[in-house]
N, C-alpha and C positions, 0 to 999 in steps of 0.2 A: 745265887741260883736264879732268882727272879730278875736280877740285873742282867745276867747273860741271856735269859729268855727274852727280855724286852729289847735288848740290843739286836738279837737275831730277827725279831719281828720288824723292828725299824729298818734294818738292812734290807730285808725282803720286800718291805713296802716301798722303800726308795728304789730298789731295782725294778719293781713293777712300774713305778711311776716313770722312771727313766726309759724303760722299754716301751711304755705306752706313748711317751713323748716322741721317742725316735720313730715309732711306727706312725704316729700322727704326722710328724714332719715329712717322713718318707712318702706317705700317701699324698700329702699336699704337694710335694715336689713332683710326684708322678702325675698328679692331676694338672698342675700348671704346665708340665712338659707336654702332656697329651693335648691340653687346650691350645698351646702354642703351635704344635704340629698340625692340629686340625685347622687352625686359622690359616696357616701358611698353605696347606694343601687346598683349602677351599678358595683362597685368593688366586692361586695358580690356575685352578680349574676354571674359575670365573674369567680370568684373563684369557685363557686359551679359548673358551667358548665365545667370548666377545670378539676376539681377533678372527676366529674362523667365520663367525656370522658376518662380520664386516667384510672380510675377504670374499665370501660367497656373494654378498649383496653387490659388491663393486664389480665383480667379474662375471656375474651370472648373465648379464646382457651381452657379453662378448663371446664366451664359449661355455659349453656345458660339459663338465668333466664327469665321467662315470664314477660311481662310488668306489673307493679303494680302502684298503686296510688302514686302520689308524696308525699313525706314526708319532714319534716323539716330537713335540713342538719345540722348534728352535727359532726365535724371532729373527735372528740374523740371517739364517739360511732362507726363511720364508720371504724376508724382505728382498734379499738378493735374487730370489727366484721370480719375483714379480717384475723386476726391471726388464728382462728380455721380452716380456709379453708386450709391453708398450712399444718397445723398439721394433719388435716384429710386426706389430700392426701398422706402424708408420711406414715401415719399409714395404709392407704388402700394399698399402694404399699408393705409395710412390711407384712401385713396379706396375700396378694396375694402370695408373695414369700414363706411364711410359708406353705400356702395351697398347693403350687406346690411340696414342698419337706418337708412334716411334720416331717419325721423321719430321715432327713439327718444327723444331728449331732448325734443322738442316734446310728445310724448304723455305722458311721465312727469312733466313739469313742470306747474305750475299757477300762473297769475298772472292777475289781473284786467285787466292791460294787454293780454292777448291778445284781449280783447273787440273791439278795433278791427280785428282780423284776420278777424272773422266775415264770411261771405258776406252780401251785402245781403238776399237773400230770407230767410235765417234770422234776420237782425237785425230786419228790418221785421215779419215775421210773429210773431216772439217778443215784441216789445214791443207789438204790436197785441193779442196775447192777454192782456195785462194790463188791458185796458179793462173786461171784465166783472168783474174783481177790484176795480178802483179805483172804478168807478161807484157801487156801492151805498153805501159809507161816505161818499163825497162828497155823494150825494143826501140821506142822512140828516143829515149835518152841516149842509147848506144849509137844510133844512126843519125842523131841530130835532125830528125825529120818527123813531121806529124803525118800519120796515116789515117785518113778518115774512115776507111773500111775497118781497120783494126779497132779504132775507137768505137765504131758502131757495133762491132761484134762484142766488145766489152760491155757496152750499154745493154745489149740484148741479153747477155748472160746475167747481168745484174738484175734485169727485170724478171727473168725466170727464177732467180733466187728469191726475190721479193714475193712472187706468187707462191713459191714453195713454202715459204714461212707462214703465209696465210693458210694454206691448205693443211699444214701440220697442226695449227691451232684448231682448225675445224675437226680434224681427226682425234685430237686430244679430248674434245668435249663430247664426242659421240658415244664411247663405250659406257655400258651400264656400270654404275659405281664410281665413275670418274669424279674427282674433286671439282672439276670445271663443269658446270651445268650447261646443257644445250639451250641457253636462253638467248635473248636478243643481244645482250652485251657481248658474249663470247662469239656467237656465230656471226653477228654483224661486224664485229671488229676483224674477224678472219677473212671477210670478203673485201675489206678496204685495201689491203696490199695487192690483191689481184687486180682491182680497178686501177690502182696507181701503176702497176706494171703494164697494163694495157695502154694507158695514156702515154707512158714512156715510149712504147713501140710506135705510136702514131707520130712521134717527133723525129721522123727519118731525115727530114731536110735540115733540121736544127739539132745537132747532136748535143750541144751544150744544154738545151732545155730538157732533152731526154735524160741526160746524166743527172741533172738537178732533181728530176722527178724520182729517179732511182734512189738517189741519196735520201730524199724525203721518205720513200717507202722503207728503206733500211732502218732509218732512225725511228720511224713510227712503229715498226715491228718490234724493235728492241724495247721501246717504251711499253708496248703491250705485254711482252714476255716478263719484264721486270716488275711491273706494277699491277696490271690487271689479272695476271695469272701467277700468283706467288706459289702455286703448288708445284711448279717445276723444280727439280733438284738443283742444288747449289752449283754443282759442276756444270750443268747445262747453261745456267745463267752466266757463269764465268766464260765458258766457251763461246756463247753467243756474243758477249760483249767484245771479246778480243777479235773474233771474226768480223764483226760489224765495223769495228774501228779500222781494221786493216783494209777492208773493202772500200770504206768511205775514203780513206787516205789515197788509195790507188785511183779512184774516180776523180778526186780533186787534182791529183798529179796529172792525169790525162788532160783535164781542162787547162791546167797551167802550161803544159807543153804545147797545147793548141795555140795559145797566145804567144809563145816564145818562138816556135819554129814555123817555117812556112809549110803550107800543105803541099804534099807531094801530088802532083798532077799526073793522072794516067797518060801514058804515052800511047 
């Protein structure tokens, strides 16, 4: 009887010990699990707070964003979202620089290919103005005769063109806001072609000297337009270069025909 009673007491005590041990281990496991989760959560919150503070400190000098609702932090999406900001700022600065000087490269560059960008009125009127230059040498070559009156008319037309080029430069410097200032350089150089044209008209008795003065005035005007006034558009520079070369060639052809053919004496 006592044996069975002692066995029952021992069994009960062992069950209590086992249950207490299991409860202890269970509580310990719950404690370590809670501690692990707390550490992970605290670390993530610390990372999120540090990233947001760093992001705010780096971007606060660029833009001010109004407060918004909190969202779930994703480092990949936030990193990708910051890239277009830098690209947008660089593009904004580039567009602003282009707006400040939209035709800087076009004006400072020179290419004969820009002739095809010329406005039609300037293109047609410019090449039509070459007819009085080309007609005299063509007429003399066709008739095998040098006509002094025709050569003088060609020289007078060239002198008027030289004076016109100087006046165009004067008018370009007068408007308010023009890139060419009305200073001594621009206005003084615009007067020189007119003086050369006047000197050419004084050489009535010697057409060769007058033609040489006109050629000098055309070359000097082209030099002014290409170097001293780079604000002219590229198409105007190309047009001026071609027209000046053709006019100079026609004047040189007239001088060559004067030496080849005999002068036609008025009857």
